[in-house]
C-alpha positions in Angstrom: 0.1 0.0 0.2 1.3 3.8 -0.8 -1.5 5.7 0.9 -3.7 5.6 3.5 -6.8 4.0 4.9 -9.1 6.1 6.4 -12.0 4.0 8.4 -15.3 5.9 7.7 -19.1 5.3 7.3 -20.8 3.4 4.4 -21.7 6.5 2.3 -20.0 9.5 4.0 -18.9 12.2 1.3 -15.6 12.2 -0.2 -14.1 15.5 -1.0 -11.4 16.8 -3.2 -8.6 18.0 -1.0 -7.4 20.8 -3.7 -8.7 22.0 -7.3 -8.1 19.9 -9.9 -9.6 17.8 -13.3 -10.4 14.5 -12.7 -8.3 11.9 -15.0 -10.2 8.8 -14.0 -13.4 7.5 -12.6 -14.3 4.1 -12.6 -13.6 0.2 -11.4 -9.7 -0.5 -10.9 -9.1 -4.1 -10.2 -8.2 -4.2 -6.4 -9.1 -0.8 -5.6 -12.5 -0.9 -6.4 -14.4 2.3 -7.4 -11.5 4.7 -7.5 -11.0 8.6 -8.3 -7.8 9.9 -9.7 -7.8 14.0 -9.2 -4.9 16.0 -11.3 -3.5 18.6 -9.2 -1.5 20.1 -11.4 2.4 20.6 -11.4 2.7 16.6 -10.9 0.0 16.2 -8.1 -2.4 13.4 -8.2 -5.0 12.3 -5.3 -6.4 9.1 -5.3 -9.7 8.1 -3.4 -10.7 4.4 -3.9 -13.0 1.9 -2.5 -16.1 4.0 -2.9 -19.5 2.5 -3.3 -20.4 5.5 -5.5 -18.9 7.5 -8.3 -20.5 11.3 -8.1 -17.7 12.4 -11.2 -17.0 11.6 -14.6 -13.0 11.6 -15.9 -13.0 15.3 -17.4 -14.7 17.0 -14.6 -13.4 19.9 -13.0 -13.5 20.1 -9.4 -13.0 22.3 -6.7 -11.3 22.0 -3.3 -13.9 20.3 -0.7 -16.4 19.2 -3.8 -17.6 15.8 -2.7 -16.6 13.4 -5.5 -17.8 9.7 -4.4 -19.0 8.0 -1.4 -17.2 5.8 1.2 -17.8 2.2 0.5 -16.0 -1.2 0.8 -15.7 -2.3 -3.1 -12.7 -4.7 -3.0 -11.6 -3.5 0.4 -11.1 -6.6 2.6 -11.2 -4.0 5.5 -15.3 -2.8 5.3 -16.2 0.4 4.4 -12.7 2.9 4.2 -11.4 5.3 2.3 -8.1 4.9 0.3 -6.3 8.1 0.2 -2.7 8.4 -1.6 -1.0 10.9 -2.8 1.4 10.8 -5.9 3.7 13.4 -6.9 5.4 12.7 -10.8 4.0 9.1 -11.0 5.6 8.2 -7.3 3.6 8.2 -4.2 4.3 10.5 -1.5 3.1 10.6 2.7 -0.4 11.7 2.3 -0.4 13.2 5.8 0.6 16.9 5.0 -2.5 17.0 2.6 -5.0 16.6 5.5 -6.5 18.5 8.1 
C-alpha cells in the first residue's frame, strides 16, 4: 500500500483535497471504484473503495467538492477510504494534505 486507509461510515462524502481535473473515475481491480484527480504540477490524489462515484473523467472539481461516497468495494476491511498522493508518478506521504 502506498497510501493510507481511513475508516469511515459507508456512504460518507469523499471530498477533493484541492482544485483539479478528474482524470479517472471508474472501477479498478483491487481498488474498487476509484477517482483520481490531477492537481497540476505533477500532483495527483487518489480515492478508492468508493460505493458510488459522483464525478466523471474530464470534470473540473474544486477543493472540498464531493467526488464519491465511502464504500467497501474491493476492500478487505469494510467501509474505508483509501487515500494516496502521487507526485510525478511516485507515491508520497499523504498526511500533510489532510487536516
